[in-house]
MARVOTI-721306 format. One record per atom (N, C-alpha, C, O): residue in three letters; atom name; x negated, z negated, y. Coordinates in steps of 0.02 Angstrom, whole numbers, plus 32768, in hexadecimal, padded with zeros to 4 digits. Each point is the difference from the previous one (the first is absolute). Layout:
BEGIN
R residuo atomo px pz py
R ALA CA X Z Y
...
This chain:
BEGIN
R residuo atomo px pz py
R MET N A7DE B7E7 73BC
R MET CA 8027 7FE5 7FCB
R MET C 800F 8032 7FCE
R MET O 8024 8030 800C
R GLY N 7FC1 7FC4 7FBA
R GLY CA 8007 8030 7FC7
R GLY C 8041 7FF7 7FDC
R GLY O 8027 7FD2 800B
R LEU N 7FE1 805E 7FC8
R LEU CA 8042 8004 7FD9
R LEU C 8008 7FC1 7FD1
R LEU O 8037 7FE7 7FF4
R GLY N 7F8E 8000 7FF3
R GLY CA 7FFE 7FC9 7FD2
R GLY C 8017 7FBD 8029
R GLY O 8024 7FD5 7FE6
R GLU N 7FC4 8027 8057
R GLU CA 8014 7FC6 8025
R GLU C 804B 7FFF 8015
R GLU O 801C 7FCA 8005
R ARG N 8004 806F 8006
R ARG CA 8043 8005 8010
R ARG C 8029 7FEE 7FBF
R ARG O 8032 7FDD 8003
R GLU N 7FB9 803A 7FC8
R GLU CA 8025 7FEF 7FC0
R GLU C 7FFB 7FB3 7FF1
R GLU O 8030 7FE3 7FE6
R GLU N 7F97 7FFE 802A
R GLU CA 7FF6 7FBD 7FF2
R GLU C 802E 7FD6 8031
R GLU O 801D 7FCE 7FED
R LYS N 7FE8 8048 804F
R LYS CA 802C 7FDB 8032
R LYS C 804C 800A 7FE8
R LYS O 8028 7FD2 8003
R ALA N 7FE8 8068 7FE8
R ALA CA 8045 800E 7FEE
R ALA C 800E 7FDB 7FBE
R ALA O 803A 7FED 7FF8
R SER N 7F9C 8008 7FDD
R SER CA 800F 7FDD 7FC3
R SER C 7FFB 7FB4 8001
R SER O 8009 7FE0 7FCC
R ARG N 7FEB 8004 806A
R ARG CA 7FF8 7FB9 800B
R ARG C 8047 7FE2 7FF6
R ARG O 8032 801B 8017
R SER N 7FCE 7FAB 7FC7
R SER CA 803E 7FDC 7FF4
R SER C 8017 7FDF 8041
R SER O 7FD8 7FF4 802D
R PRO N 8068 7FFC 7FD8
R PRO CA 8019 7FDD 803C
R PRO C 7FE0 7FBD 800A
R PRO O 7FFD 7FE6 8038
R ASN N 7FEB 7FFB 7F90
R ASN CA 7FE6 7FBD 8007
R ASN C 7FB9 8001 8025
R ASN O 7FE8 7FCC 8017
R GLN N 7FFB 8070 7FEC
R GLN CA 7FBE 8003 801F
R GLN C 8001 800C 804B
R GLN O 7FCD 7FFE 8022
R VAL N 8070 800E 7FF7
R VAL CA 8008 800C 8048
R VAL C 7FF9 7FBD 8026
R VAL O 801D 7FCE 7FEB
R LYS N 7FBE 802E 8049
R LYS CA 7FF3 7FC2 8028
R LYS C 803F 7FEE 8025
R LYS O 801B 802A 8024
R VAL N 7FFD 7F9C 7FD5
R VAL CA 803B 7FE7 8020
R VAL C 7FE6 7FD6 8040
R VAL O 7FD3 7FD7 7FFD
R ILE N 804E 803A 803A
R ILE CA 7FEB 7FDC 803E
R ILE C 8030 7FC1 8005
R ILE O 803D 8004 7FFA
R ASP N 7FA3 7FCA 8011
R ASP CA 801F 7FBD 8003
R ASP C 8034 7FFC 803C
R ASP O 7FEA 800B 8038
R PRO N 8059 7FE8 7FC1
R PRO CA 8028 7FFE 8036
R PRO C 7FEF 7FCD 8035
R PRO O 800A 800D 803B
R LEU N 7FDC 7FB8 7FB1
R LEU CA 7FEC 7FD1 8032
R LEU C 7FC8 8019 802F
R LEU O 7FFD 7FEF 803B
R SER N 7FD7 803C 7FA8
R SER CA 7FCA 801B 802D
R SER C 801B 8031 802F
R SER O 7FE8 8005 8039
R GLN N 804C 8021 7FB1
R GLN CA 8021 8030 802D
R GLN C 8025 7FDC 8039
R GLN O 7FFF 8019 8038
R ILE N 8022 7FB0 7FBB
R ILE CA 8024 7FD9 8032
R ILE C 7FCB 7FDF 8031
R ILE O 800C 7FFE 803C
R LEU N 7FBF 7FEA 7FAC
R LEU CA 7FCB 7FE6 802D
R LEU C 7FE5 8037 802A
R LEU O 7FF8 7FF5 803C
R PHE N 7FF9 8048 7FA9
R PHE CA 7FE6 8033 8028
R PHE C 8033 8015 8035
R PHE O 7FED 800D 8039
R LEU N 8052 7FF5 7FB7
R LEU CA 8031 8012 8030
R LEU C 8006 7FCD 8036
R LEU O 8006 8012 803B
R GLY N 7FF8 7FAC 7FB2
R GLY CA 8000 7FCD 8032
R GLY C 7FC4 8006 8029
R GLY O 8009 7FFF 803D
R ARG N 7FBA 8006 7FAD
R ARG CA 7FC7 8007 8028
R ARG C 8005 803C 8031
R ARG O 7FF0 7FFA 803B
R PHE N 8026 803E 7FAC
R PHE CA 800C 803E 802B
R PHE C 802C 7FED 8039
R PHE O 7FEE 800D 803A
R LEU N 804B 7FD5 7FB9
R LEU CA 8033 7FF3 8032
R LEU C 7FE5 7FCE 8033
R LEU O 800E 8007 803B
R CYS N 7FC9 7FC6 7FAE
R CYS CA 7FE6 7FCE 802F
R CYS C 7FC8 8024 802B
R CYS O 7FF9 7FF2 803C
R PHE N 7FE2 8039 7FA5
R PHE CA 7FCF 8023 8028
R PHE C 801F 802A 8038
R PHE O 7FE6 8003 8038
R MET N 8052 8020 7FB6
R MET CA 8021 802A 8030
R MET C 801D 7FD5 8036
R MET O 8000 8013 803B
R ALA N 801A 7FB4 7FB0
R ALA CA 8019 7FD3 8032
R ALA C 7FCE 7FE9 8035
R ALA O 800C 8001 803C
R MET N 7FBC 7FEC 7FA9
R MET CA 7FC8 7FEA 802B
R MET C 7FEB 8039 802D
R MET O 7FF4 7FF7 803B
R PHE N 8006 8043 7FA8
R PHE CA 7FF1 803C 8028
R PHE C 802C 800C 803C
R PHE O 7FE9 800B 8037
R TYR N 8058 7FF3 7FBD
R TYR CA 8032 8009 8032
R TYR C 8002 7FC9 8031
R TYR O 8006 800C 803C
R LEU N 7FF6 7FB5 7FAD
R LEU CA 7FFE 7FC7 802F
R LEU C 7FC0 8001 802D
R LEU O 8004 7FF1 803B
R ALA N 7FC4 8021 7FA8
R ALA CA 7FC5 8006 8029
R ALA C 8009 8037 8035
R ALA O 7FEE 7FF6 803B
R LEU N 802D 8041 7FB3
R LEU CA 800D 8037 802E
R LEU C 8031 7FE9 8038
R LEU O 7FF7 800F 803B
R HIS N 803A 7FCD 7FB1
R HIS CA 8032 7FE7 8030
R HIS C 7FDE 7FCE 802E
R HIS O 800F 8000 803B
R LYS N 7FC5 7FD7 7FAD
R LYS CA 7FDD 7FCF 802B
R LYS C 7FD5 8025 8031
R LYS O 7FFE 7FF0 803B
R LEU N 7FDF 8043 7FAD
R LEU CA 7FD6 8025 802A
R LEU C 8028 8024 803B
R LEU O 7FEC 7FFF 803A
R VAL N 804B 801F 7FB3
R VAL CA 8028 8026 8030
R VAL C 801D 7FCB 8032
R VAL O 8003 800D 803C
R PHE N 8013 7FB3 7FAA
R PHE CA 801A 7FCE 802A
R PHE C 7FD1 7FEA 8034
R PHE O 8014 7FF2 8038
R ARG N 7FA2 8009 7FB2
R ARG CA 7FD2 7FEC 8031
R ARG C 7FF2 8033 8032
R ARG O 7FF7 7FF0 803A
R LEU N 8005 8053 7FAF
R LEU CA 7FEA 8035 802C
R LEU C 8037 8022 802B
R LEU O 7FF5 8025 8030
R SER N 804C 7FC8 7FBA
R SER CA 8034 801E 8027
R SER C 8006 7FEA 8048
R SER O 7FFD 7FC4 800F
R GLN N 800C 806D 801E
R GLN CA 8003 7FEC 8047
R GLN C 8047 7FF4 8013
R GLN O 800F 7FD9 802D
R LYS N 8021 804B 7FB0
R LYS CA 8046 7FFB 8013
R LYS C 8024 7FD7 7FC7
R LYS O 7FF6 800F 7FC5
R PRO N 8033 7FBD 804D
R PRO CA 8026 7FE2 7FCB
R PRO C 8033 8029 7FDE
R PRO O 8015 7FEF 7FC8
R ASN N 8001 8047 8056
R ASN CA 8034 802B 7FE0
R ASN C 7FE3 8043 7FE5
R ASN O 8021 8034 7FFF
R SER N 7FA3 7FC6 7FEB
R SER CA 7FDE 803C 7FE7
R SER C 801E 8017 7FBF
R SER O 8015 7FD5 7FD8
R LYS N 7FF0 806D 801A
R LYS CA 801D 801B 7FC2
R LYS C 7FD7 7FF2 7FC6
R LYS O 801B 7FFA 7FC9
R LEU N 7FA3 8001 803F
R LEU CA 7FD2 7FF1 7FC6
R LEU C 800B 7FB4 7FEC
R LEU O 8002 7FEE 7FC5
R LEU N 8004 7FE7 806F
R LEU CA 800B 7FBB 7FF0
R LEU C 8045 7FF7 7FDF
R LEU O 8008 7FD7 7FD3
R TRP N 8027 804C 8042
R TRP CA 8043 7FFF 7FE4
R TRP C 7FFF 8017 7FB5
R TRP O 8023 7FE4 7FD5
R PHE N 7FB4 8051 801D
R PHE CA 7FFA 801B 7FBD
R PHE C 7FE4 7FC9 7FD2
R PHE O 801A 7FF4 7FCA
R PHE N 7FAF 7FEB 804B
R PHE CA 7FE5 7FCE 7FD5
R PHE C 8028 7FC3 7FFC
R PHE O 7FFA 7FDB 7FCF
R SER N 802F 8017 8061
R SER CA 802B 7FC6 7FFE
R SER C 8034 800E 7FC9
R SER O 800D 7FD6 7FD5
R VAL N 8010 8069 802D
R VAL CA 8035 800E 7FCC
R VAL C 7FDF 8004 7FBB
R VAL O 8020 7FED 7FCF
R LEU N 7F9F 802B 802C
R LEU CA 7FE2 8003 7FBF
R LEU C 7FEB 7FBE 7FE3
R LEU O 8000 7FF8 7FC3
R THR N 7FEF 7FD8 8065
R THR CA 7FE7 7FC0 7FE9
R THR C 8037 7FC9 8003
R THR O 7FF2 7FC9 7FE9
R THR N 8046 8040 8030
R THR CA 8033 7FD1 8003
R THR C 8014 7FE6 7FB8
R THR O 8006 7FC3 7FF8
R PRO N 8003 8067 7FD4
R PRO CA 800F 7FEB 7FC2
R PRO C 7FC7 7FCE 7FE0
R PRO O 800C 7FD6 7FD5
R LEU N 7FBD 8034 8046
R LEU CA 7FC2 7FD6 7FE7
R LEU C 8000 7FBF 8027
R LEU O 7FE9 7FCE 7FE4
R THR N 802D 802E 8058
R THR CA 7FF7 7FC3 8027
R THR C 803D 7FD8 8000
R THR O 7FFE 7FC5 8010
R ARG N 803A 8058 7FDF
R ARG CA 8044 7FD8 8001
R ARG C 7FFF 7FC6 7FD1
R ARG O 8016 7FC9 8012
R PRO N 7FD1 8041 7FAF
R PRO CA 7FFD 7FC0 7FD6
R PRO C 7FD8 7FCB 801A
R PRO O 8010 7FC5 7FF7
R LEU N 7FB8 804D 802A
R LEU CA 7FD4 7FC8 8019
R LEU C 8014 7FE1 803F
R LEU O 7FE9 7FCA 8012
R ARG N 8046 805C 8012
R ARG CA 801A 7FE5 8040
R ARG C 8026 7FBD 7FF1
R ARG O 7FFE 7FD2 8029
R ALA N 8023 802A 7FA0
R ALA CA 8026 7FC3 7FEB
R ALA C 7FD4 7FCB 7FF5
R ALA O 8016 7FC8 800A
R TRP N 7FAB 803E 7FE1
R TRP CA 7FD3 7FCB 7FEF
R TRP C 7FD9 7FE7 8039
R TRP O 7FEA 7FC7 7FFF
R ILE N 800C 8063 8033
R ILE CA 7FD7 7FF7 803B
R ILE C 802E 7FDC 8034
R ILE O 803C 800D 8003
R MET N 7FA7 7FC8 8026
R MET CA 8023 7FDF 8035
R MET C 8029 8032 8028
R MET O 7FEB 8039 800B
R PRO N 8051 7FB1 800B
R PRO CA 802F 802D 8024
R PRO C 7FE1 801F 803E
R PRO O 8011 8038 8013
R GLY N 7FC4 7FA5 800D
R GLY CA 7FE4 8016 8044
R GLY C 7FC2 802D 7FFC
R GLY O 7FE1 800F 8033
R ALA N 800D 8005 7F90
R ALA CA 7FC4 8024 7FF7
R ALA C 8002 8047 8022
R ALA O 8034 8022 8001
R SER N 7F94 7FF2 801A
R SER CA 8001 8044 8022
R SER C 7FFA 8037 7FC9
R SER O 7FF4 7FF4 7FC5
R ASP N 8014 804A 8055
R ASP CA 7FF8 8036 7FD1
R ASP C 7FB9 8009 7FE8
R ASP O 7FF4 8015 7FC7
R ALA N 7FDB 7FDA 8066
R ALA CA 7FBA 8008 7FEF
R ALA C 7FF4 7FCB 7FC9
R ALA O 7FDC 800F 7FD0
R GLN N 803F 7FB2 8036
R GLN CA 7FF2 7FCF 7FCC
R GLN C 8023 8012 7FC0
R GLN O 7FE6 7FF0 7FCB
R LEU N 8053 802F 8037
R LEU CA 8026 8017 7FC4
R LEU C 7FDA 8035 7FDE
R LEU O 7FFF 7FFF 7FC3
R LEU N 7FE0 8033 8062
R LEU CA 7FDA 8034 7FE1
R LEU C 7FC2 7FE6 7FDF
R LEU O 7FEF 8016 7FCA
R SER N 7FEF 7FBB 8056
R SER CA 7FC2 7FE4 7FE6
R SER C 8011 7FD8 7FBB
R SER O 7FDF 8006 7FCC
R ARG N 8056 7FD4 803C
R ARG CA 8010 7FD6 7FC0
R ARG C 8018 802B 7FC9
R ARG O 7FF3 7FF2 7FC5
R SER N 8031 8044 804A
R SER CA 8017 802D 7FD0
R SER C 7FC3 8026 7FDD
R SER O 7FFD 800A 7FC3
R LEU N 7FD6 8007 8067
R LEU CA 7FC4 8022 7FE9
R LEU C 7FD9 7FD4 7FCE
R LEU O 7FE9 8017 7FCC
R LEU N 8011 7FA4 8049
R LEU CA 7FDC 7FD1 7FD4
R LEU C 8028 7FF2 7FBE
R LEU O 7FE3 7FF4 7FCB
R PHE N 805E 800E 8039
R PHE CA 8027 7FF5 7FC8
R PHE C 7FF9 8038 7FCA
R PHE O 7FF1 7FF3 7FC5
R TYR N 801A 8046 8051
R TYR CA 7FF7 803D 7FD5
R TYR C 7FB9 8008 7FE7
R TYR O 7FF4 8015 7FC7
R GLY N 7FDB 7FDA 8067
R GLY CA 7FB7 8001 7FE5
R GLY C 7FF8 7FCF 7FCC
R GLY O 7FE1 8010 7FCD
R PHE N 8039 7FB3 803B
R PHE CA 7FF8 7FCC 7FCC
R PHE C 8025 8015 7FBD
R PHE O 7FE5 7FFA 7FC8
R LEU N 8056 801D 8042
R LEU CA 8026 801C 7FC6
R LEU C 7FDC 8038 7FDA
R LEU O 8002 8004 7FC2
R TRP N 7FDE 8025 8064
R TRP CA 7FD9 8037 7FE3
R TRP C 7FC4 7FE5 7FD9
R TRP O 7FF2 8015 7FC7
R LEU N 7FEA 7FBC 805A
R LEU CA 7FC8 7FDD 7FDF
R LEU C 8012 7FE0 7FC0
R LEU O 7FDC 8005 7FCF
R CYS N 8060 7FD6 8030
R CYS CA 8015 7FE0 7FC2
R CYS C 8012 8031 7FCB
R CYS O 7FF0 7FF3 7FC6
R LEU N 8030 8045 8049
R LEU CA 800E 8032 7FCE
R LEU C 7FC2 8020 7FE6
R LEU O 7FFF 8011 7FC5
R VAL N 7FCD 7FF9 8060
R VAL CA 7FC0 801A 7FEA
R VAL C 7FE0 7FD1 7FD1
R VAL O 7FE6 8015 7FCC
R LEU N 801C 7FA8 8045
R LEU CA 7FE2 7FCD 7FD2
R LEU C 8024 7FF7 7FBE
R LEU O 7FE3 7FF6 7FCB
R ILE N 8063 8010 803C
R ILE CA 8029 7FFD 7FBE
R ILE C 7FED 803E 7FD8
R ILE O 7FF7 7FFB 7FC3
R GLY N 8002 803E 805C
R GLY CA 7FF4 803D 7FD9
R GLY C 7FBA 7FFE 7FDE
R GLY O 7FF7 801C 7FCA
R ARG N 7FDA 7FC3 8056
R ARG CA 7FBB 7FF8 7FE1
R ARG C 8000 7FD0 7FC6
R ARG O 7FDC 8008 7FD0
R MET N 804F 7FC2 8036
R MET CA 8004 7FCF 7FCB
R MET C 8025 8019 7FC1
R MET O 7FF3 7FE9 7FC8
R SER N 8039 8046 8042
R SER CA 802A 8019 7FC4
R SER C 7FDA 8037 7FDE
R SER O 8018 801C 7FCE
């Protein structure tokens, strides 16, 4: 990068600076959070299936980690649903939400 290029960048007016759309930032953040939720729910489901002991520390860790993700869905699912059903439905919900956010981002 030569001296002329630096002077050109320094002399640009503020109107020439690219502004990032706030809606795209919100959509990106939502997609990222949904992706992380799917990742942790999938790991919790894997640990739930492979765990030999019901009081495993690893299972407890993922239960604590994913409880804020599954708590809102527990109210919508039938009261007698098992933890495995709750994990599967939560994973599907956040996957669907992630897909919707991706499609909205592509349309905008």
